[in-house]
KOLZANU-240927 format. One record per residue (C-alpha): residue in three letters; chain; x, y, z. Coordinates in pm, 1 decimal, m for minus. Example, Ala and Ser with C-alpha at 12.3 -4.5 7.8 and 13.67 -1.06 7.14 Angstrom:
{resn: ALA, chain: A, u: 1230.0, v: m450.0, w: 780.0};
{resn: SER, chain: A, u: 1367.0, v: m106.0, w: 714.0};
//
This chain:
{resn: MET, chain: A, u: 1163.5, v: m874.5, w: 665.8};
{resn: HIS, chain: A, u: 1081.2, v: m801.6, w: 331.3};
{resn: GLU, chain: A, u: 974.9, v: m456.5, w: 408.4};
{resn: LEU, chain: A, u: 1340.1, v: m287.0, w: 487.4};
{resn: PRO, chain: A, u: 1389.0, v: m279.6, w: 83.6};
{resn: ILE, chain: A, u: 1053.4, v: m144.3, w: 105.9};
{resn: VAL, chain: A, u: 1134.9, v: 102.5, w: 347.0};
{resn: ARG, chain: A, u: 1506.6, v: 203.9, w: 242.8};
{resn: GLU, chain: A, u: 1352.3, v: 277.1, w: m204.4};
{resn: VAL, chain: A, u: 1083.7, v: 492.1, w: m83.9};
{resn: LEU, chain: A, u: 1322.4, v: 647.0, w: 159.3};
{resn: ASN, chain: A, u: 1628.3, v: 653.0, w: m157.8};
{resn: ILE, chain: A, u: 1341.0, v: 769.8, w: m406.5};
{resn: SER, chain: A, u: 1266.6, v: 1063.0, w: m144.3};
{resn: LEU, chain: A, u: 1582.4, v: 1178.8, w: m2.2};
{resn: GLU, chain: A, u: 1650.6, v: 1193.6, w: m445.9};
{resn: TYR, chain: A, u: 1382.8, v: 1399.4, w: m529.3};
{resn: ALA, chain: A, u: 1406.8, v: 1588.6, w: m233.3};
{resn: GLU, chain: A, u: 1802.3, v: 1670.9, w: m375.6};
{resn: LYS, chain: A, u: 1634.4, v: 1743.4, w: m711.6};
{resn: ASN, chain: A, u: 1420.2, v: 1996.0, w: m516.0};
{resn: HIS, chain: A, u: 1700.6, v: 2157.2, w: m319.8};
{resn: GLY, chain: A, u: 1440.6, v: 2006.3, w: m6.7};
{resn: ASN, chain: A, u: 1572.2, v: 2061.7, w: 352.0};
{resn: LYS, chain: A, u: 1395.1, v: 1844.0, w: 569.9};
{resn: ILE, chain: A, u: 1125.4, v: 1646.6, w: 468.7};
{resn: LEU, chain: A, u: 902.3, v: 1672.9, w: 677.4};
{resn: ALA, chain: A, u: 620.3, v: 1360.9, w: 589.5};
{resn: ILE, chain: A, u: 662.8, v: 1040.9, w: 333.6};
{resn: ASN, chain: A, u: 323.4, v: 892.0, w: 214.5};
{resn: ILE, chain: A, u: 288.9, v: 528.4, w: 52.3};
{resn: GLY, chain: A, u: m19.4, v: 378.7, w: m53.8};
{resn: VAL, chain: A, u: m70.3, v: m12.4, w: m39.4};
{resn: GLY, chain: A, u: m313.5, v: m209.0, w: m193.3};
{resn: GLU, chain: A, u: m516.1, v: m376.8, w: 67.4};
{resn: LEU, chain: A, u: m392.3, v: m731.7, w: m3.1};
{resn: HIS, chain: A, u: m20.7, v: m655.8, w: 45.7};
{resn: ASP, chain: A, u: 162.8, v: m888.7, w: 279.7};
{resn: LEU, chain: A, u: 360.3, v: m553.1, w: 458.4};
{resn: VAL, chain: A, u: 360.4, v: m542.3, w: 853.1};
{resn: GLU, chain: A, u: 308.3, v: m162.5, w: 938.3};
{resn: GLY, chain: A, u: 463.7, v: m141.5, w: 1263.1};
{resn: TRP, chain: A, u: 795.7, v: m364.6, w: 1079.9};
{resn: MET, chain: A, u: 773.6, v: m35.3, w: 835.4};
{resn: GLN, chain: A, u: 777.3, v: 229.1, w: 1086.1};
{resn: LYS, chain: A, u: 1095.7, v: 44.9, w: 1266.2};
{resn: TYR, chain: A, u: 1311.5, v: 51.2, w: 937.1};
{resn: PHE, chain: A, u: 1168.8, v: 406.5, w: 827.5};
{resn: ARG, chain: A, u: 1326.0, v: 529.3, w: 1175.9};
{resn: TYR, chain: A, u: 1625.5, v: 279.7, w: 1112.9};
{resn: ALA, chain: A, u: 1684.6, v: 393.3, w: 738.6};
{resn: SER, chain: A, u: 1593.3, v: 693.7, w: 795.7};
{resn: LYS, chain: A, u: 1931.9, v: 816.4, w: 1076.1};
{resn: ASN, chain: A, u: 2084.7, v: 1145.8, w: 989.7};
{resn: THR, chain: A, u: 1959.8, v: 1142.0, w: 704.7};
{resn: ILE, chain: A, u: 1676.1, v: 1484.0, w: 644.0};
{resn: ALA, chain: A, u: 1391.1, v: 1293.7, w: 620.7};
{resn: GLU, chain: A, u: 1538.2, v: 1134.5, w: 1027.7};
{resn: GLU, chain: A, u: 1183.8, v: 1314.4, w: 1193.7};
{resn: ALA, chain: A, u: 906.2, v: 1251.8, w: 901.6};
{resn: VAL, chain: A, u: 669.2, v: 1032.1, w: 996.6};
{resn: LEU, chain: A, u: 564.6, v: 742.1, w: 770.7};
{resn: LYS, chain: A, u: 207.8, v: 725.7, w: 639.2};
{resn: ILE, chain: A, u: 77.6, v: 443.0, w: 596.9};
{resn: ILE, chain: A, u: m274.7, v: 479.3, w: 312.0};
{resn: SER, chain: A, u: m414.6, v: 125.7, w: 252.4};
{resn: TYR, chain: A, u: m624.8, v: 117.6, w: m59.8};
{resn: PRO, chain: A, u: m886.6, v: m54.3, w: m96.6};
{resn: LEU, chain: A, u: m954.1, v: m488.5, w: m320.8};
{resn: ILE, chain: A, u: m1137.0, v: m330.1, w: m578.7};
{resn: CYS, chain: A, u: m1288.0, v: m515.7, w: m892.0};
{resn: ARG, chain: A, u: m1484.3, v: m588.6, w: m1171.5};
{resn: CYS, chain: A, u: m1741.3, v: m857.7, w: m1291.8};
{resn: ASN, chain: A, u: m1611.1, v: m1035.8, w: m1638.2};
{resn: VAL, chain: A, u: m2011.5, v: m1034.6, w: m1695.1};
{resn: CYS, chain: A, u: m2220.4, v: m798.5, w: m1600.0};
{resn: ARG, chain: A, u: m1929.7, v: m564.3, w: m1566.3};
{resn: GLU, chain: A, u: m2013.0, v: m345.3, w: m1200.8};
{resn: ASN, chain: A, u: m1681.3, v: m223.6, w: m994.3};
{resn: PHE, chain: A, u: m1739.9, v: m301.5, w: m676.2};
{resn: THR, chain: A, u: m1523.1, v: m380.0, w: m332.9};
{resn: LEU, chain: A, u: m1412.2, v: m667.4, w: m167.0};
{resn: ASN, chain: A, u: m1321.0, v: m752.9, w: 226.7};
{resn: ILE, chain: A, u: m1109.3, v: m971.3, w: 149.8};
{resn: HIS, chain: A, u: m1097.8, v: m1000.9, w: 558.6};
{resn: ALA, chain: A, u: m1442.3, v: m1088.6, w: 540.8};
{resn: VAL, chain: A, u: m1504.7, v: m1394.4, w: 322.4};
{resn: HIS, chain: A, u: m1431.3, v: m1691.8, w: 502.8};
{resn: LYS, chain: A, u: m1216.3, v: m1949.2, w: 272.3};
{resn: GLU, chain: A, u: m1504.3, v: m2236.7, w: 157.3};
{resn: GLU, chain: A, u: m1684.3, v: m1893.0, w: m33.9};
{resn: ALA, chain: A, u: m1712.0, v: m1858.2, w: m289.6};
{resn: VAL, chain: A, u: m1631.8, v: m1469.7, w: m373.9};
{resn: THR, chain: A, u: m1970.5, v: m1286.3, w: m647.0};
{resn: CYS, chain: A, u: m2050.5, v: m1061.9, w: m810.3};
{resn: PRO, chain: A, u: m2302.7, v: m831.5, w: m564.9};
{resn: VAL, chain: A, u: m2482.8, v: m692.7, w: m865.4};
{resn: CYS, chain: A, u: m2504.5, v: m1101.5, w: m1105.7};
{resn: TYR, chain: A, u: m2323.7, v: m1275.5, w: m840.2};
{resn: SER, chain: A, u: m2116.9, v: m1378.1, w: m1126.7};
{resn: LYS, chain: A, u: m1762.7, v: m1572.9, w: m964.2};
{resn: ASP, chain: A, u: m1603.9, v: m1455.0, w: m1293.3};
{resn: PHE, chain: A, u: m1426.7, v: m1102.3, w: m1205.9};
{resn: THR, chain: A, u: m1062.0, v: m935.5, w: m1206.7};
{resn: ILE, chain: A, u: m934.1, v: m769.8, w: m976.7};
{resn: ILE, chain: A, u: m810.6, v: m427.8, w: m1092.3};
{resn: SER, chain: A, u: m659.4, v: m256.7, w: m803.8};
{resn: GLY, chain: A, u: m601.4, v: m287.4, w: m398.1};
//
């Protein structure tokens, strides 16, 4: 249910932007989310249809773009992409270059 306030905020920002720029119709809204998000796209789409009724965004397409999880090794400074869905709970995540477990998430 936490998708609804997020969708409403994105819609409000989009409507304000359109109003400032004298827009009379919003065709699409792109939302970028990191791979670590816990948002359910289906609910976001449903809430968007509900929240956008009777607005200039009523017929807009909500596009959700997923960004990968990118980490930086604190030992060798290498950036690497981490697929959290491929990692098993008992596995330790390591840098693919130096195998260090010391890394920082930098995006996603």
